[in-house]
Jmol script that loads the backbone (N, CA, C; Angstrom):
load data "model"
ATOM      1  N   VAL A   1      81.210  63.842  79.580  1.00  0.00           N
ATOM      2  CA  VAL A   1      81.018  63.845  78.135  1.00  0.00           C
ATOM      3  C   VAL A   1      80.299  65.015  78.015  1.00  0.00           C
ATOM      4  N   LYS A   2      80.768  65.857  76.644  1.00  0.00           N
ATOM      5  CA  LYS A   2      80.399  67.106  76.319  1.00  0.00           C
ATOM      6  C   LYS A   2      79.094  66.919  75.505  1.00  0.00           C
ATOM      7  N   ILE A   3      78.108  67.844  75.645  1.00  0.00           N
ATOM      8  CA  ILE A   3      76.901  67.812  75.103  1.00  0.00           C
ATOM      9  C   ILE A   3      77.166  67.654  73.447  1.00  0.00           C
ATOM     10  N   LYS A   4      78.056  68.170  72.549  1.00  0.00           N
ATOM     11  CA  LYS A   4      78.017  67.636  71.233  1.00  0.00           C
ATOM     12  C   LYS A   4      78.518  66.253  70.831  1.00  0.00           C
ATOM     13  N   GLY A   5      79.235  65.676  72.069  1.00  0.00           N
ATOM     14  CA  GLY A   5      79.848  64.366  71.626  1.00  0.00           C
ATOM     15  C   GLY A   5      78.838  63.350  72.186  1.00  0.00           C
ATOM     16  N   MET A   6      77.703  63.609  72.939  1.00  0.00           N
ATOM     17  CA  MET A   6      76.700  62.645  73.331  1.00  0.00           C
ATOM     18  C   MET A   6      76.037  62.165  72.277  1.00  0.00           C
ATOM     19  N   PRO A   7      75.428  60.587  72.116  1.00  0.00           N
ATOM     20  CA  PRO A   7      74.656  60.229  71.171  1.00  0.00           C
ATOM     21  C   PRO A   7      73.083  61.198  71.295  1.00  0.00           C
ATOM     22  N   TYR A   8      72.564  61.497  70.380  1.00  0.00           N
ATOM     23  CA  TYR A   8      71.449  62.408  70.302  1.00  0.00           C
ATOM     24  C   TYR A   8      70.279  61.926  71.223  1.00  0.00           C
ATOM     25  N   LYS A   9      70.198  60.592  71.129  1.00  0.00           N
ATOM     26  CA  LYS A   9      69.125  60.058  72.305  1.00  0.00           C
ATOM     27  C   LYS A   9      69.542  60.482  73.734  1.00  0.00           C
ATOM     28  N   ASP A  10      70.650  60.436  74.090  1.00  0.00           N
ATOM     29  CA  ASP A  10      71.082  60.611  75.500  1.00  0.00           C
ATOM     30  C   ASP A  10      71.172  62.100  75.349  1.00  0.00           C
ATOM     31  N   PHE A  11      71.483  62.808  74.608  1.00  0.00           N
ATOM     32  CA  PHE A  11      71.286  64.414  74.595  1.00  0.00           C
ATOM     33  C   PHE A  11      69.959  64.953  75.104  1.00  0.00           C
ATOM     34  N   LEU A  12      68.924  64.231  74.381  1.00  0.00           N
ATOM     35  CA  LEU A  12      67.608  64.622  74.474  1.00  0.00           C
ATOM     36  C   LEU A  12      67.176  64.290  76.027  1.00  0.00           C
ATOM     37  N   GLN A  13      67.841  63.363  76.757  1.00  0.00           N
ATOM     38  CA  GLN A  13      67.601  63.267  78.352  1.00  0.00           C
ATOM     39  C   GLN A  13      68.342  64.061  79.085  1.00  0.00           C
ATOM     40  N   SER A  14      69.341  64.656  78.893  1.00  0.00           N
ATOM     41  CA  SER A  14      70.001  65.509  79.496  1.00  0.00           C
ATOM     42  C   SER A  14      69.498  66.611  80.280  1.00  0.00           C
ATOM     43  N   PRO A  15      69.906  66.958  81.301  1.00  0.00           N
ATOM     44  CA  PRO A  15      69.423  68.172  82.191  1.00  0.00           C
ATOM     45  C   PRO A  15      69.509  69.322  81.322  1.00  0.00           C
ATOM     46  N   TYR A  16      70.836  69.468  80.567  1.00  0.00           N
ATOM     47  CA  TYR A  16      70.870  70.701  79.720  1.00  0.00           C
ATOM     48  C   TYR A  16      69.632  70.885  78.643  1.00  0.00           C
ATOM     49  N   TRP A  17      69.189  69.728  77.959  1.00  0.00           N
ATOM     50  CA  TRP A  17      68.306  70.008  77.057  1.00  0.00           C
ATOM     51  C   TRP A  17      66.844  70.151  77.449  1.00  0.00           C
ATOM     52  N   LYS A  18      66.657  69.505  78.599  1.00  0.00           N
ATOM     53  CA  LYS A  18      65.484  69.529  79.223  1.00  0.00           C
ATOM     54  C   LYS A  18      65.139  71.105  79.644  1.00  0.00           C
ATOM     55  N   ALA A  19      66.438  71.552  80.250  1.00  0.00           N
ATOM     56  CA  ALA A  19      65.996  73.020  80.621  1.00  0.00           C
ATOM     57  C   ALA A  19      65.876  74.008  79.348  1.00  0.00           C
ATOM     58  N   ILE A  20      66.656  73.837  78.454  1.00  0.00           N
ATOM     59  CA  ILE A  20      66.365  74.791  77.197  1.00  0.00           C
ATOM     60  C   ILE A  20      65.148  74.451  76.546  1.00  0.00           C
ATOM     61  N   SER A  21      64.638  73.118  76.561  1.00  0.00           N
ATOM     62  CA  SER A  21      63.368  72.787  75.965  1.00  0.00           C
ATOM     63  C   SER A  21      62.312  73.671  76.689  1.00  0.00           C
ATOM     64  N   TYR A  22      62.221  73.551  77.869  1.00  0.00           N
ATOM     65  CA  TYR A  22      61.181  73.809  78.902  1.00  0.00           C
ATOM     66  C   TYR A  22      61.164  75.416  78.608  1.00  0.00           C
ATOM     67  N   TYR A  23      62.394  76.016  78.588  1.00  0.00           N
ATOM     68  CA  TYR A  23      62.668  77.455  78.431  1.00  0.00           C
ATOM     69  C   TYR A  23      61.752  78.041  77.168  1.00  0.00           C
ATOM     70  N   VAL A  24      62.513  77.319  75.872  1.00  0.00           N
ATOM     71  CA  VAL A  24      61.500  77.590  75.120  1.00  0.00           C
ATOM     72  C   VAL A  24      60.032  77.469  74.585  1.00  0.00           C
ATOM     73  N   LYS A  25      59.742  76.570  75.494  1.00  0.00           N
ATOM     74  CA  LYS A  25      58.084  76.407  75.427  1.00  0.00           C
ATOM     75  C   LYS A  25      57.668  77.518  76.349  1.00  0.00           C
ATOM     76  N   PHE A  26      58.219  77.594  77.346  1.00  0.00           N
ATOM     77  CA  PHE A  26      57.591  78.824  78.301  1.00  0.00           C
ATOM     78  C   PHE A  26      57.698  80.163  77.630  1.00  0.00           C
ATOM     79  N   LYS A  27      58.852  80.544  76.785  1.00  0.00           N
ATOM     80  CA  LYS A  27      58.822  81.712  76.127  1.00  0.00           C
ATOM     81  C   LYS A  27      57.925  82.018  74.966  1.00  0.00           C
ATOM     82  N   ASN A  28      57.338  80.564  74.668  1.00  0.00           N
ATOM     83  CA  ASN A  28      56.236  80.577  73.557  1.00  0.00           C
ATOM     84  C   ASN A  28      54.885  80.487  74.084  1.00  0.00           C
ATOM     85  N   GLY A  29      54.899  80.471  75.273  1.00  0.00           N
ATOM     86  CA  GLY A  29      53.475  80.457  76.003  1.00  0.00           C
ATOM     87  C   GLY A  29      52.909  79.055  75.999  1.00  0.00           C
ATOM     88  N   PHE A  30      53.739  77.965  75.904  1.00  0.00           N
ATOM     89  CA  PHE A  30      53.345  76.712  76.017  1.00  0.00           C
ATOM     90  C   PHE A  30      52.448  76.537  74.774  1.00  0.00           C
ATOM     91  N   SER A  31      52.766  77.137  73.933  1.00  0.00           N
ATOM     92  CA  SER A  31      51.965  77.040  72.352  1.00  0.00           C
ATOM     93  C   SER A  31      52.560  76.634  71.199  1.00  0.00           C
ATOM     94  N   CYS A  32      52.042  75.830  70.356  1.00  0.00           N
ATOM     95  CA  CYS A  32      53.019  75.433  69.143  1.00  0.00           C
ATOM     96  C   CYS A  32      53.016  76.778  68.113  1.00  0.00           C
ATOM     97  N   GLN A  33      53.967  77.058  67.939  1.00  0.00           N
ATOM     98  CA  GLN A  33      54.153  78.329  67.019  1.00  0.00           C
ATOM     99  C   GLN A  33      53.581  78.185  65.617  1.00  0.00           C
ATOM    100  N   ILE A  34      53.046  77.148  64.989  1.00  0.00           N
ATOM    101  CA  ILE A  34      52.471  77.077  63.805  1.00  0.00           C
ATOM    102  C   ILE A  34      50.783  76.883  63.935  1.00  0.00           C
ATOM    103  N   CYS A  35      50.265  76.052  64.920  1.00  0.00           N
ATOM    104  CA  CYS A  35      49.074  75.816  64.764  1.00  0.00           C
ATOM    105  C   CYS A  35      48.148  76.300  66.469  1.00  0.00           C
ATOM    106  N   HIS A  36      49.266  76.777  66.997  1.00  0.00           N
ATOM    107  CA  HIS A  36      48.945  77.408  68.572  1.00  0.00           C
ATOM    108  C   HIS A  36      48.138  76.185  69.398  1.00  0.00           C
ATOM    109  N   SER A  37      48.232  75.063  69.148  1.00  0.00           N
ATOM    110  CA  SER A  37      47.834  73.890  70.067  1.00  0.00           C
ATOM    111  C   SER A  37      48.755  74.051  71.149  1.00  0.00           C
ATOM    112  N   LYS A  38      48.214  73.565  72.516  1.00  0.00           N
ATOM    113  CA  LYS A  38      48.774  73.591  73.850  1.00  0.00           C
ATOM    114  C   LYS A  38      49.214  71.984  74.006  1.00  0.00           C
ATOM    115  N   LYS A  39      48.771  71.160  73.295  1.00  0.00           N
ATOM    116  CA  LYS A  39      49.128  69.712  73.662  1.00  0.00           C
ATOM    117  C   LYS A  39      50.186  69.065  72.930  1.00  0.00           C
ATOM    118  N   ASN A  40      50.888  68.082  73.679  1.00  0.00           N
ATOM    119  CA  ASN A  40      52.115  67.360  73.074  1.00  0.00           C
ATOM    120  C   ASN A  40      53.068  68.131  72.392  1.00  0.00           C
ATOM    121  N   LEU A  41      53.583  69.104  73.376  1.00  0.00           N
ATOM    122  CA  LEU A  41      54.683  70.148  72.792  1.00  0.00           C
ATOM    123  C   LEU A  41      56.318  69.530  72.674  1.00  0.00           C
ATOM    124  N   ALA A  42      56.761  69.914  71.794  1.00  0.00           N
ATOM    125  CA  ALA A  42      58.247  69.456  71.612  1.00  0.00           C
ATOM    126  C   ALA A  42      59.054  70.734  71.099  1.00  0.00           C
ATOM    127  N   THR A  43      60.236  70.590  71.579  1.00  0.00           N
ATOM    128  CA  THR A  43      61.152  71.786  71.118  1.00  0.00           C
ATOM    129  C   THR A  43      62.029  71.260  70.053  1.00  0.00           C
ATOM    130  N   HIS A  44      61.858  71.845  68.758  1.00  0.00           N
ATOM    131  CA  HIS A  44      62.428  71.528  67.582  1.00  0.00           C
ATOM    132  C   HIS A  44      63.575  72.311  67.283  1.00  0.00           C
ATOM    133  N   HIS A  45      64.686  71.670  66.686  1.00  0.00           N
ATOM    134  CA  HIS A  45      65.894  72.308  66.126  1.00  0.00           C
ATOM    135  C   HIS A  45      65.557  72.508  64.881  1.00  0.00           C
ATOM    136  N   LYS A  46      65.480  74.005  64.308  1.00  0.00           N
ATOM    137  CA  LYS A  46      65.504  74.302  62.936  1.00  0.00           C
ATOM    138  C   LYS A  46      66.757  73.905  62.036  1.00  0.00           C
ATOM    139  N   THR A  47      67.853  74.081  62.821  1.00  0.00           N
ATOM    140  CA  THR A  47      69.409  73.423  62.233  1.00  0.00           C
ATOM    141  C   THR A  47      70.096  73.134  63.417  1.00  0.00           C
ATOM    142  N   TYR A  48      71.032  72.404  63.406  1.00  0.00           N
ATOM    143  CA  TYR A  48      72.000  71.784  64.189  1.00  0.00           C
ATOM    144  C   TYR A  48      73.515  72.475  64.124  1.00  0.00           C
ATOM    145  N   LYS A  49      73.447  73.470  63.402  1.00  0.00           N
ATOM    146  CA  LYS A  49      74.781  74.194  63.456  1.00  0.00           C
ATOM    147  C   LYS A  49      75.024  74.779  64.811  1.00  0.00           C
ATOM    148  N   ASN A  50      74.203  75.006  65.624  1.00  0.00           N
ATOM    149  CA  ASN A  50      74.705  75.438  66.892  1.00  0.00           C
ATOM    150  C   ASN A  50      74.280  74.322  68.245  1.00  0.00           C
ATOM    151  N   HIS A  51      74.434  73.156  67.844  1.00  0.00           N
ATOM    152  CA  HIS A  51      74.077  72.159  68.760  1.00  0.00           C
ATOM    153  C   HIS A  51      75.344  72.256  69.769  1.00  0.00           C
ATOM    154  N   GLY A  52      74.947  72.105  71.027  1.00  0.00           N
ATOM    155  CA  GLY A  52      75.715  72.169  72.007  1.00  0.00           C
ATOM    156  C   GLY A  52      75.657  73.739  72.834  1.00  0.00           C
ATOM    157  N   SER A  53      75.167  74.453  71.918  1.00  0.00           N
ATOM    158  CA  SER A  53      75.388  76.049  72.355  1.00  0.00           C
ATOM    159  C   SER A  53      73.844  76.632  72.114  1.00  0.00           C
ATOM    160  N   GLU A  54      72.754  75.830  72.346  1.00  0.00           N
ATOM    161  CA  GLU A  54      71.483  76.016  72.026  1.00  0.00           C
ATOM    162  C   GLU A  54      71.121  77.110  73.070  1.00  0.00           C
ATOM    163  N   HIS A  55      71.755  77.396  74.245  1.00  0.00           N
ATOM    164  CA  HIS A  55      71.335  78.450  75.078  1.00  0.00           C
ATOM    165  C   HIS A  55      71.590  79.526  74.806  1.00  0.00           C
ATOM    166  N   LEU A  56      72.470  79.610  73.612  1.00  0.00           N
ATOM    167  CA  LEU A  56      72.940  80.880  73.295  1.00  0.00           C
ATOM    168  C   LEU A  56      72.209  81.299  71.877  1.00  0.00           C
ATOM    169  N   HIS A  57      71.760  80.271  71.222  1.00  0.00           N
ATOM    170  CA  HIS A  57      70.994  80.680  70.124  1.00  0.00           C
ATOM    171  C   HIS A  57      69.426  80.118  69.925  1.00  0.00           C
ATOM    172  N   TRP A  58      68.856  79.940  71.254  1.00  0.00           N
ATOM    173  CA  TRP A  58      67.575  79.452  71.109  1.00  0.00           C
ATOM    174  C   TRP A  58      66.403  80.208  70.429  1.00  0.00           C
ATOM    175  N   ARG A  59      66.690  81.617  70.504  1.00  0.00           N
ATOM    176  CA  ARG A  59      65.803  82.444  69.549  1.00  0.00           C
ATOM    177  C   ARG A  59      65.754  82.125  68.173  1.00  0.00           C
ATOM    178  N   THR A  60      66.909  81.998  67.600  1.00  0.00           N
ATOM    179  CA  THR A  60      66.954  81.598  66.027  1.00  0.00           C
ATOM    180  C   THR A  60      66.822  79.925  65.488  1.00  0.00           C
ATOM    181  N   ASP A  61      67.393  79.457  66.514  1.00  0.00           N
ATOM    182  CA  ASP A  61      67.487  77.758  65.958  1.00  0.00           C
ATOM    183  C   ASP A  61      66.448  76.944  66.716  1.00  0.00           C
ATOM    184  N   LEU A  62      65.522  77.503  67.562  1.00  0.00           N
ATOM    185  CA  LEU A  62      64.595  76.404  68.497  1.00  0.00           C
ATOM    186  C   LEU A  62      63.267  76.802  68.193  1.00  0.00           C
ATOM    187  N   ILE A  63      62.339  76.063  68.040  1.00  0.00           N
ATOM    188  CA  ILE A  63      60.834  76.288  67.893  1.00  0.00           C
ATOM    189  C   ILE A  63      60.058  75.405  68.725  1.00  0.00           C
ATOM    190  N   CYS A  64      58.901  76.011  69.182  1.00  0.00           N
ATOM    191  CA  CYS A  64      57.941  75.006  70.004  1.00  0.00           C
ATOM    192  C   CYS A  64      56.794  74.639  69.001  1.00  0.00           C
ATOM    193  N   LEU A  65      56.732  73.331  69.084  1.00  0.00           N
ATOM    194  CA  LEU A  65      55.973  72.663  68.095  1.00  0.00           C
ATOM    195  C   LEU A  65      55.081  71.629  68.815  1.00  0.00           C
ATOM    196  N   CYS A  66      53.728  71.475  68.391  1.00  0.00           N
ATOM    197  CA  CYS A  66      52.891  70.160  68.928  1.00  0.00           C
ATOM    198  C   CYS A  66      53.379  69.017  68.306  1.00  0.00           C
ATOM    199  N   GLU A  67      52.963  67.953  68.556  1.00  0.00           N
ATOM    200  CA  GLU A  67      53.447  66.778  68.065  1.00  0.00           C
ATOM    201  C   GLU A  67      53.151  66.599  66.697  1.00  0.00           C
ATOM    202  N   ASP A  68      51.755  67.152  66.333  1.00  0.00           N
ATOM    203  CA  ASP A  68      51.549  66.766  64.800  1.00  0.00           C
ATOM    204  C   ASP A  68      52.179  67.909  63.954  1.00  0.00           C
ATOM    205  N   CYS A  69      52.500  69.156  64.229  1.00  0.00           N
ATOM    206  CA  CYS A  69      53.206  70.076  63.308  1.00  0.00           C
ATOM    207  C   CYS A  69      54.667  69.449  63.290  1.00  0.00           C
ATOM    208  N   HIS A  70      55.131  69.129  64.579  1.00  0.00           N
ATOM    209  CA  HIS A  70      56.514  68.308  64.458  1.00  0.00           C
ATOM    210  C   HIS A  70      56.770  67.338  63.609  1.00  0.00           C
ATOM    211  N   SER A  71      55.884  66.378  63.407  1.00  0.00           N
ATOM    212  CA  SER A  71      56.107  65.099  62.397  1.00  0.00           C
ATOM    213  C   SER A  71      56.058  65.570  61.002  1.00  0.00           C
ATOM    214  N   LYS A  72      55.522  66.912  60.863  1.00  0.00           N
ATOM    215  CA  LYS A  72      55.746  67.343  59.402  1.00  0.00           C
ATOM    216  C   LYS A  72      57.150  67.829  58.957  1.00  0.00           C
ATOM    217  N   PHE A  73      58.088  67.941  60.102  1.00  0.00           N
ATOM    218  CA  PHE A  73      59.386  68.334  59.831  1.00  0.00           C
ATOM    219  C   PHE A  73      60.201  66.970  59.829  1.00  0.00           C
ATOM    220  N   HIS A  74      59.833  65.968  60.198  1.00  0.00           N
ATOM    221  CA  HIS A  74      60.547  64.688  60.125  1.00  0.00           C
ATOM    222  C   HIS A  74      60.028  63.844  59.090  1.00  0.00           C
TER     223      HIS A  74
END
end "model"
wireframe off; spacefill off
backbone 0.3
color backbone group
């Protein structure tokens, strides 16, 4: 199954996404890019236009957010 064709819930559990998500958190010092919290971090898509190729666009499309800041985007 291709990444783009996966149900989003399954995508979030894929080794691909787990690696990308960890990398984004690592590159941002395991800190929320808005409030700088280091608790309950998530990797958030700013846009889904590059879904399936996040590894090429992580700098522009992905952001590390804490749970509280992430909830403000949803």
